[in-house]
C-alpha positions in Angstrom: 145.8 112.2 111.3 146.5 110.7 107.9 148.5 107.5 107.2 150.3 105.6 104.4 150.2 101.8 104.7 153.1 100.0 103.0 151.6 97.0 101.4 154.0 96.1 98.5 155.8 93.2 100.2 156.1 89.8 98.4 156.7 87.8 101.6 159.2 85.4 100.1 160.1 83.9 103.5 156.4 83.1 104.1 156.0 81.0 101.0 154.1 78.9 100.2 151.5 81.1 102.1 152.4 84.0 99.8 152.8 82.2 96.5 149.6 83.6 95.2 148.8 86.1 97.9 150.4 89.4 98.8 151.8 89.3 102.3 149.3 91.9 103.7 146.4 89.6 102.8 147.8 86.6 104.7 145.0 85.7 107.1 145.5 85.5 110.9 142.6 83.7 112.5 140.7 84.2 109.2 141.2 87.9 108.8 144.0 89.5 106.7 146.8 91.2 108.5 146.0 94.4 106.6 142.5 94.6 108.1 143.9 94.5 111.6 146.0 97.5 110.7 143.1 99.4 109.2 141.1 98.7 112.4 144.1 100.0 114.5 144.3 103.2 112.4 140.6 103.8 112.8 140.8 103.2 116.5 143.6 105.7 116.9 141.7 108.5 115.1 143.1 108.2 111.6 140.7 109.5 108.9 142.5 108.8 105.6 145.0 106.1 104.6 146.8 105.6 101.3 147.7 102.0 100.7 151.0 101.7 98.7 150.9 98.5 96.7 153.1 96.6 94.1 153.2 92.8 94.3 149.7 91.5 93.4 148.3 95.0 94.2 145.1 94.2 92.3 144.2 91.7 95.0 144.7 94.2 97.7 142.6 96.8 95.8 139.8 94.2 95.4 139.9 93.3 99.1 139.6 97.0 100.0 136.4 97.3 98.0 134.8 100.7 97.9 137.6 102.2 100.0 135.6 102.5 103.2 136.6 100.7 106.4 134.4 102.0 109.2 135.2 105.7 109.5 138.5 105.3 107.7 138.7 106.2 104.0 141.4 104.3 101.9 142.8 104.8 98.4 145.4 102.7 96.6 148.7 104.0 95.2 150.5 101.7 92.7 154.2 101.6 92.0 155.2 101.2 88.4 158.6 100.2 89.5 160.1 99.5 93.0 160.4 102.9 94.8 161.5 101.7 98.3 159.7 102.5 101.5 160.3 106.3 101.2 159.8 106.6 97.4 156.4 104.9 97.5 155.3 107.2 100.5 156.2 110.3 98.5 154.3 109.0 95.5 151.3 108.3 97.6 151.1 111.4 99.7 153.5 114.1 98.4 150.8 116.8 98.5 150.2 116.5 102.3 150.9 119.5 104.5 150.6 117.7 107.8 152.7 115.0 109.5 152.0 111.4 108.3 151.9 108.1 110.1 153.7 105.4 108.1 152.9 101.8 109.0 153.5 98.4 107.5 150.5 96.5 106.2 152.1 93.1 107.0 153.1 93.4 110.6 150.7 92.8 113.4 150.7 95.5 116.1 148.5 97.3 118.6 150.7 100.4 119.2 149.1 103.7 120.4 149.6 105.5 117.2 148.0 108.7 118.5 150.5 108.8 121.4 153.4 108.4 118.9 151.9 111.2 116.7 151.5 113.6 119.7 155.1 112.8 120.8 156.3 113.7 117.3 154.5 117.0 117.3 155.8 118.0 120.7 159.4 116.9 120.0 160.0 119.1 117.0 161.6 116.2 115.2 161.4 116.0 111.4 160.7 112.2 111.8 160.0 109.9 114.7 160.6 106.2 114.7 158.5 103.8 116.8 160.9 101.2 118.3 160.3 98.0 120.3 162.6 96.0 122.4 163.3 92.6 120.8 165.0 89.4 122.1 166.7 88.4 118.8 168.3 91.3 116.9 169.6 89.4 113.9 166.7 90.1 111.5 166.0 93.7 112.6 167.4 97.1 111.9 168.3 98.5 115.4 168.5 102.2 116.4 171.1 103.7 118.7 170.1 106.7 120.7 169.7 108.6 123.9 166.8 110.5 125.5 164.4 110.0 122.6 166.9 111.1 119.9 168.5 108.8 117.4 172.3 108.9 117.2 172.9 105.9 114.8 171.8 102.6 113.4 172.9 99.0 113.4 171.4 96.9 110.5 170.6 93.3 111.3 173.7 92.6 113.4 174.7 89.3 114.7 174.7 88.8 118.5 178.4 89.3 118.3 178.2 93.0 117.4 174.8 93.9 118.8 174.7 97.3 120.6 170.9 97.7 121.3 167.7 95.8 121.5 165.5 98.6 120.1 164.2 97.4 116.8 163.0 99.8 114.1 159.4 98.6 113.7 158.9 100.4 110.4 156.3 102.6 112.0 157.1 106.3 111.6 155.7 109.7 111.8 157.2 112.1 109.3 156.8 115.8 108.6 156.5 117.1 105.1 160.1 118.5 104.9 161.3 114.9 104.7 160.0 114.7 101.1 162.9 117.0 100.1 165.3 114.2 100.8 163.5 111.7 98.5 164.5 111.9 94.9 161.6 111.3 92.5 161.6 108.2 90.4 164.2 106.2 92.2 164.2 103.6 94.9 164.7 105.3 98.3 164.4 103.6 101.7 163.7 105.4 105.0 166.0 103.2 107.1 168.9 102.9 104.6 168.8 106.3 102.9 166.6 109.0 104.4 167.3 108.6 108.1 171.1 108.3 107.8 171.0 111.4 105.5 169.0 113.2 108.2 171.8 112.5 110.8 174.4 113.7 108.3 172.6 117.0 107.9 172.0 117.4 111.6 168.2 117.1 111.3 166.4 116.0 114.4 165.4 112.3 114.3 163.4 111.1 117.3 162.4 107.7 118.5 159.5 106.5 120.7 159.7 103.2 122.6 156.5 101.3 122.5 155.6 98.5 124.9 152.6 97.2 122.9 152.5 94.2 120.7 154.5 94.2 117.4 155.3 91.2 115.3 156.8 91.4 111.8 155.2 88.2 110.2 158.3 87.6 108.2 158.5 83.8 108.3 156.5 80.7 109.2 157.6 80.7 112.8 156.6 84.4 113.3 153.3 83.7 111.7 152.5 80.8 114.0 153.6 82.8 117.0 151.4 85.8 116.0 148.4 83.5 115.6 148.9 82.0 119.0 149.3 85.5 120.6 146.1 86.7 119.0 144.1 83.8 120.2 145.7 84.1 123.6 144.6 87.7 123.9 148.1 89.2 123.9 147.1 91.6 121.1 144.5 94.3 121.5 142.6 93.4 118.3 139.1 92.2 117.4 139.0 88.6 116.5 136.5 87.5 113.7 133.3 85.9 114.8 133.6 82.4 116.3 131.6 79.3 115.4 129.2 78.3 118.1 130.2 74.7 118.9 128.1 72.0 120.5 129.1 71.1 124.0 130.4 67.6 122.9 133.1 69.1 120.7 136.6 68.4 121.9 138.1 71.9 121.3 140.5 73.3 123.8 139.9 76.8 125.3 143.1 78.0 123.6 141.8 77.1 120.1 139.9 79.3 117.7 137.2 78.0 115.3 135.9 80.6 112.8 132.2 81.0 112.0 131.3 78.6 109.2 133.9 76.0 110.1 132.9 72.4 110.9 134.7 70.1 113.4 133.4 66.7 114.1 132.5 65.9 117.7 134.8 62.9 117.3 137.8 65.1 116.4 140.2 66.8 118.7 141.6 70.3 118.5 144.1 70.8 121.3 146.7 73.4 122.3 146.4 76.6 120.2 144.7 75.4 117.0 143.1 77.7 114.6 140.4 76.6 112.1 139.3 78.9 109.3 135.8 79.5 107.9 134.6 76.7 105.6 137.2 74.3 106.8 136.1 70.7 107.5 137.6 68.5 110.2 136.6 64.9 109.9 136.0 62.1 112.5 139.1 61.0 114.5 141.3 63.9 113.3 143.7 65.1 115.9 145.0 68.7 115.8 147.6 70.1 118.1 148.7 73.8 117.7 147.6 73.4 114.0 146.4 76.2 111.7 143.8 75.1 109.1 142.8 77.9 106.8 139.6 78.7 105.0 138.0 75.9 103.0 140.6 73.3 103.8 139.6 69.6 104.2 141.1 67.3 106.9 140.2 63.6 106.5 139.4 60.9 109.0 142.1 60.0 111.4 144.5 62.7 110.2 147.2 64.0 112.6 148.2 67.7 112.3 150.9 68.6 114.8 152.1 72.3 115.0 151.7 72.8 111.2 149.8 74.9 108.7 147.3 73.7 106.1 146.5 76.5 103.7 143.2 77.5 102.1 141.4 74.8 100.1 144.1 72.2 100.7 143.1 68.6 101.3 144.7 66.2 103.7 143.6 62.6 103.0 142.5 60.1 105.7 145.2 58.7 107.9 147.8 61.2 106.8 150.1 63.0 109.2 151.7 66.5 108.9 154.3 67.3 111.5 156.0 70.3 113.3 156.8 73.3 111.2 155.4 71.8 107.9 153.2 73.8 105.5 150.7 72.4 103.1 150.2 75.1 100.4 146.9 76.4 99.0 145.1 73.8 97.0 147.7 71.1 97.6 146.5 67.5 98.1 148.1 65.1 100.6 147.2 61.5 99.8 145.8 59.0 102.3 148.3 57.7 104.9 151.0 60.0 103.6 153.5 61.5 106.0 154.8 65.1 105.7 157.9 65.4 107.9 158.8 68.3 110.1 159.8 71.5 108.4 158.7 70.4 104.9 156.9 72.8 102.6 154.4 71.5 100.0 153.9 74.3 97.4 150.5 75.3 96.1 148.4 72.8 94.1 151.0 70.0 94.5 149.9 66.4 95.0 151.5 63.9 97.3 150.9 60.3 96.5 149.0 57.9 98.8 151.3 56.4 101.5 154.3 58.6 100.5 156.8 59.8 103.1 157.9 63.4 102.3 161.2 64.5 103.8 162.1 67.4 101.5 160.2 70.4 100.1 158.0 69.7 97.1 159.0 72.5 94.6 162.2 73.7 96.1 163.7 74.6 99.4 164.7 72.5 102.4 163.4 71.4 105.8 164.7 73.0 109.0 168.4 72.6 109.6 170.7 73.6 112.4 171.9 77.2 112.5 175.4 78.2 111.5 177.5 78.2 114.6 181.2 79.0 115.3 182.0 75.4 114.2 180.1 75.7 110.9 177.0 73.7 109.9 176.8 70.8 112.3 174.6 67.7 112.8 174.5 63.9 113.1 176.0 62.2 110.1 173.5 60.7 107.6 170.5 61.7 109.8 170.6 65.5 110.1 173.4 66.0 107.6 172.7 63.6 104.7 174.2 63.7 101.2 170.9 65.3 100.1 171.4 68.1 102.6 175.1 68.4 101.6 174.0 69.1 98.1 171.8 72.0 99.4 174.7 73.3 101.5 176.8 73.4 98.3 174.0 75.3 96.5 173.8 77.7 99.4 177.5 78.4 99.5 177.5 79.0 95.7 175.3 82.1 96.4 178.1 83.8 98.4 180.9 83.1 96.0 182.2 85.2 93.1 185.4 83.5 92.0 185.0 79.9 93.0 184.9 77.5 96.0 187.7 75.2 97.2 186.5 72.1 99.0 188.2 69.4 101.0 187.4 66.8 103.6 188.8 64.7 106.4 189.6 61.0 105.8 186.8 58.4 105.6 184.1 57.4 103.2 181.4 59.4 104.9 183.4 62.6 104.6 184.3 61.9 101.0 180.7 61.2 100.1 179.5 64.4 101.8 182.3 66.4 100.2 181.3 65.1 96.7 177.6 66.0 97.5 178.7 69.6 98.4 180.6 69.8 95.1 177.6 68.6 93.2 175.5 71.3 94.8 178.0 74.0 93.8 178.1 72.8 90.3 174.3 72.7 90.0 174.2 76.3 90.9 176.6 77.3 88.1 179.6 78.1 90.1 183.2 76.8 89.6 184.5 74.5 92.4 187.8 72.9 93.2 188.0 69.4 94.6 191.1 69.4 96.8 190.6 65.9 98.1 191.2 64.7 101.6 193.5 67.2 103.1 193.6 69.2 106.4 192.1 72.6 106.6 195.4 74.5 106.6 196.4 72.7 103.3 193.0 73.6 101.8 193.5 77.3 102.7 196.8 77.5 100.8 195.3 75.7 97.8 192.4 78.1 97.8 194.8 81.1 97.8 196.7 79.6 94.8 193.4 78.8 92.9 191.8 82.2 93.6 188.8 80.8 95.4 187.0 83.3 97.6 185.2 80.6 99.7 186.6 77.5 101.3 184.6 74.6 102.6 186.0 71.7 104.7 183.8 68.7 105.5 184.7 66.6 108.6 182.5 63.5 109.2 182.5 61.1 112.1 179.4 60.5 114.3 178.8 64.2 113.8 179.5 66.1 110.6 180.9 69.7 110.5 180.6 71.6 107.2 182.9 74.6 107.9 182.6 77.6 105.5 185.1 80.4 105.5 186.1 83.4 103.4 189.5 83.2 101.7 192.4 82.8 104.2 190.2 80.8 106.6 188.7 84.1 107.8 185.2 84.3 109.2 182.4 85.2 106.8 181.4 88.9 106.8 177.9 89.4 108.2 176.3 90.1 104.8 177.6 86.7 103.5 176.7 85.0 106.7 173.0 86.1 106.4 172.8 85.1 102.7 174.3 81.6 103.6 171.9 81.2 106.5 168.9 82.1 104.4 169.9 79.8 101.7 170.6 76.9 104.0 167.4 77.3 106.1 164.9 78.5 103.5 166.2 77.1 100.2 167.0 80.5 98.8 169.7 79.3 96.5 170.5 79.5 92.8 169.9 76.8 90.2 171.6 76.6 86.8 170.1 75.6 83.5 171.0 72.2 82.1 173.8 73.7 80.0 175.1 76.1 82.7 176.4 73.7 85.4 179.7 74.8 86.9 182.9 72.9 86.3 184.3 70.7 89.2 188.0 71.1 88.8 190.1 68.3 90.4 193.2 69.8 92.2 195.4 66.9 93.1 198.3 69.0 94.3 196.9 70.3 97.6 199.0 68.1 99.8 202.1 68.6 97.7 201.7 72.4 97.8 201.3 72.4 101.5 204.3 70.1 102.0 206.5 72.3 99.8 205.6 75.4 101.9 206.3 73.5 105.1 209.6 72.4 103.7 210.5 76.0 103.0 209.6 77.0 106.6 211.6 74.1 108.1 215.0 75.0 106.5 216.7 75.1 109.9 217.2 72.8 112.9 216.8 73.1 116.6 218.5 71.2 119.5 215.3 69.2 120.3 213.6 66.0 119.4 210.2 67.3 118.1 207.1 65.2 118.2 203.7 66.2 116.8 200.5 65.3 118.7 197.0 65.9 117.2 193.6 64.2 117.4 193.6 64.6 113.6 195.5 61.7 112.0 196.0 63.6 108.7 197.7 66.5 110.5 200.0 64.0 112.3 200.8 62.2 109.1 201.6 65.5 107.2 203.5 67.3 110.0 205.6 64.4 111.5 208.2 64.3 108.7 208.8 68.0 109.0 209.1 67.8 112.8 211.8 65.1 112.2 213.5 67.5 109.7 213.7 70.2 112.4 215.0 67.9 115.1 218.7 67.9 115.9 218.8 67.0 119.6 217.6 64.6 122.3 215.6 66.8 124.6 211.9 66.2 123.9 209.7 69.0 122.5 206.1 68.4 121.8 204.0 70.4 119.4 200.3 69.8 120.0 198.1 70.8 117.1 194.3 71.2 117.4 192.0 68.8 115.6 191.0 71.6 113.1 194.7 72.4 112.6 194.4 76.2 113.2 196.1 76.4 116.7 199.0 74.8 118.5 201.1 74.9 121.6 204.7 73.9 122.4 205.8 71.9 125.5 209.4 71.6 126.5 210.3 70.3 129.9 208.3 72.4 132.4 207.9 75.2 129.8 204.6 75.5 128.0 204.0 78.0 125.2 200.2 78.2 125.0 198.4 79.1 121.7 198.2 82.8 122.6 201.9 83.1 123.5 202.7 81.2 120.3 200.9 83.8 118.2 202.6 86.6 120.2 206.0 85.1 119.2 205.0 85.1 115.6 203.8 88.7 115.9 207.2 89.6 117.3 208.9 87.7 114.4 206.8 89.4 111.8 207.5 92.8 113.4 211.2 92.1 113.5 211.1 91.5 109.8 209.3 94.9 109.3 205.8 93.6 108.9 202.5 94.4 110.6 200.3 91.5 111.7 196.5 91.0 111.3 194.7 89.4 114.3 191.1 88.8 115.4 189.5 91.6 117.3 189.1 89.4 120.4 192.8 88.5 120.6 194.6 89.9 123.7 195.8 93.5 123.4 199.3 92.3 124.5 199.9 91.7 120.8 200.2 95.4 120.2 203.2 95.5 122.7 204.8 92.5 121.0 204.7 94.3 117.6 205.6 97.7 119.0 209.0 96.6 120.3 210.0 96.5 116.7 208.0 99.5 115.6 205.2 97.7 113.9 201.4 97.5 114.4 198.5 95.1 114.8 195.6 95.3 112.5 192.3 93.8 113.7 189.5 92.1 111.8 186.1 91.2 113.2 184.4 87.9 113.8 181.2 89.2 112.1 182.2 92.2 110.1 179.3 94.6 109.3 181.1 96.8 106.8 184.5 97.5 105.2 186.3 99.1 108.1 188.5 96.0 108.7 189.3 95.5 105.0 193.0 96.3 105.4 193.3 93.8 108.2 191.4 91.1 106.2 193.7 91.7 103.2 196.8 91.3 105.4 195.4 88.3 107.1 194.9 86.5 103.8 198.7 86.9 103.2 199.5 85.6 106.7 198.0 82.1 106.5 200.6 80.9 109.0 198.6 82.5 111.9 195.7 80.1 111.3 197.9 77.1 110.8 198.9 75.7 114.1 202.0 73.7 113.0 203.3 76.4 110.7 202.8 78.9 113.5 204.9 76.7 115.8 207.6 76.4 113.2 207.7 80.2 112.7 208.0 80.7 116.4 210.9 78.2 116.6 212.7 80.0 113.8 212.3 83.3 115.7 213.8 81.6 118.8 216.6 80.0 116.7 217.5 83.4 115.1 217.8 85.1 118.5 219.3 82.2 120.3 216.5 81.9 122.8 215.3 78.8 124.6 211.5 78.4 124.9 211.7 79.6 128.5 213.7 82.7 127.5 211.3 83.4 124.6 208.3 83.2 126.9 209.9 85.5 129.5 210.8 88.0 126.8 207.2 88.5 125.8 205.2 91.4 127.2 203.8 90.2 130.6 200.2 89.0 130.2 198.1 86.0 130.9 194.8 85.1 129.5 191.7 82.9 130.4 188.6 82.2 128.4 185.3 80.4 128.8 181.8 80.3 127.4 178.7 81.1 129.6 175.3 80.1 128.4 172.5 82.6 128.9 168.7 82.2 128.7 168.0 85.8 127.8 169.1 87.9 124.9 172.9 88.6 125.4 172.7 92.2 124.4 170.5 92.9 127.4 173.0 91.1 129.6 175.8 93.4 128.3 173.6 96.4 128.8 172.7 95.3 132.4 176.5 94.9 133.2 177.2 98.4 131.7 180.0 96.8 129.7 181.6 99.4 127.4 180.9 98.6 123.7 183.9 97.9 121.6 184.4 99.3 118.0 182.2 96.8 116.2 181.7 93.7 118.3 181.3 92.8 121.9 182.0 94.9 125.0 184.6 95.2 127.7 184.6 95.1 131.5 187.6 96.5 133.3 190.6 98.5 132.1 193.3 97.9 129.6 195.5 96.2 132.3 192.8 93.9 133.6 190.1 93.5 131.1 187.5 91.0 130.1 186.2 91.1 126.5 182.7 89.8 126.2 181.3 88.6 122.9 178.0 86.8 122.2 178.0 83.7 120.1 176.4 83.7 116.7 173.1 82.1 117.9 172.7 84.3 120.9 172.8 81.4 123.3 175.7 82.5 125.3 178.7 84.8 125.8 182.4 84.2 125.2 184.7 85.6 127.9 188.3 86.6 127.1 190.1 87.8 130.2 193.5 89.4 130.1 195.8 90.3 133.0 199.3 90.3 134.3 199.0 86.8 135.9 197.1 83.5 135.1 195.5 83.6 138.5 194.2 87.1 138.0 192.9 86.3 134.5 191.0 83.3 135.9 189.7 85.4 138.7 188.5 88.0 136.2 186.7 85.3 134.3 185.1 84.0 137.5 183.9 87.5 138.4 182.5 88.2 135.0 180.7 84.9 134.9 179.1 85.6 138.2 178.0 89.1 137.0 176.5 87.5 133.9 174.6 84.9 135.9 173.3 87.6 138.3 172.2 89.7 135.3 170.4 86.8 133.7 168.6 86.0 137.0 167.6 89.6 137.3 166.3 89.9 133.7 164.5 86.6 134.0 162.7 87.7 137.2 161.8 91.0 135.4 160.3 89.1 132.5 158.2 87.0 134.9 156.9 90.1 136.7 156.1 91.8 133.4 154.0 88.8 132.3 
């Protein structure tokens, strides 16, 4: 059995660990990841291994020495230019006549490679992918398949559109005929190019599910988790030799001290701490779940809590480094300095004595909340500060092509944070439009006029929400969402030169533009006295005059608009037109005028009936679109801004009733019979496993369905994988609520069952 080890990765998400070190040489408990892979290959009977290198390949070649690792012989294959995972394998081993094992040199694993190889030979497949069940699918390519044969792929989905929990581990066995699919001299990837082409040609592509350990050490959190798992014995691998410590050393059983390290008897290493060879831990130092690499110095009275101190770094006496922080190779932390949680100090940087470091030194940012359905959220001026808002602007600039329109709610805090966002966009070289303090629907119309492809609205009270949308107030596509998330959390944003800052254009007509469009919509009257209610004072102030313009009667009608301004409901006497029914009326109105309507994928299927009565159709767009299949729907949705503007939607529905001479009660009764209910159920296990346990039928691109078209519950995980949204649809409100109750009970039972299984497996 021969192998090719892919060792060309730069490890950008691991920086500063990889600033001057290729990712395969990052040490885990003092030994490079690559060496654990070499030991695994030797243990599984591999005789020869080509090591494909690019980034700092000379360091890997030097580490391999004479090319002998036990019984395993290695040789290095350099890429002159990036060739992709498949291209570099062909360059390294194109002359082979036997199947090859392909494995990553920067992922820790203890798979039975011999068993995978034998399965490949028996199956007759041209390639076999080793897969592993994962909890969080968002950073993995997933495979779809049945009975050991791959049928499709899902590349780094959100929880919303996850179909599987089987991650492509990047470990393959390939037969020589595969090389015919790899064009010489160009970048070709197995997952993106070769395997999809195999499916198109009808070639057999197998998969083998492994239950062993596998961890792609892609970021700091994964690195720390892998270190802890290795010390804890969860990985079948040989740890380096330990230092023999005197009995009076206060080192916990779960910690690892490499041979050649020194730790004072007056120091403490608790939890799962790891101390590298040549490291020196002084009197009074307190380590908890800390990693201190080779040659690092930790002074007297230092506190290291759940952090990483890289090789040859120095932490001065009395200093403290907190959770998730990284001190780069050769960096110096002055005495009594404090490095806050999540902060990264790049290689060879110096922190002054007594300094308090709350932001990365070099570039990047500390940990921030994930992007949720509500946007980027956090406590005002503590979690979301002006400094962070600048970074948010820099991050958003990375996903814009034509410009970004920005507005905010009323109040000095919101204005300050909006201005900081604009500064960040400008510093990245992008054009931005300052639309002032206007509601989100008004911003959306201004963005359409200005040609901005990204819109940002900042709302700041005790909590701040920085909401980021595509044009038309549409949810970001998954590709943009991932870029934004990476930029916000890891500082992967653009910076412009001093002479390339983007222009901040002041657009003072946002409110006037919105009011002119509302005036055009309100060119009729209804026999009611209309009042507008909203928790958002700006919406009340803008919409109230137009409600008065519509009013031509005494009977009270109330239009209640959501705080964000995107939904509304109408109440008149005992009749209530809820937000869903309001949209259905607008669908009918658009269809009556000969137009299709674009709606979210999760919106009730009754909309099709409302449009069909006038011979029109409903186009659906996804909450987290993975490709271009909903482009027509998105393009139409950008023309139908009214559907994401609560007050305008209510006015359009009233116009429809006015034209047909319908009362609110008559209009409601004329709609196709349907009632809806929705809720959110938190889950403590990966939501895709819950959906699989329920045997819910996957929908086209996101979520799954329980039940039939008449009585159905649409299930969709939230963006963070912390829970599942339920959207029930039936002929009556009672039944819809009952369907929600039943689905929630099924989810909780599934969670309980999966949790018990996890405990048993452990």
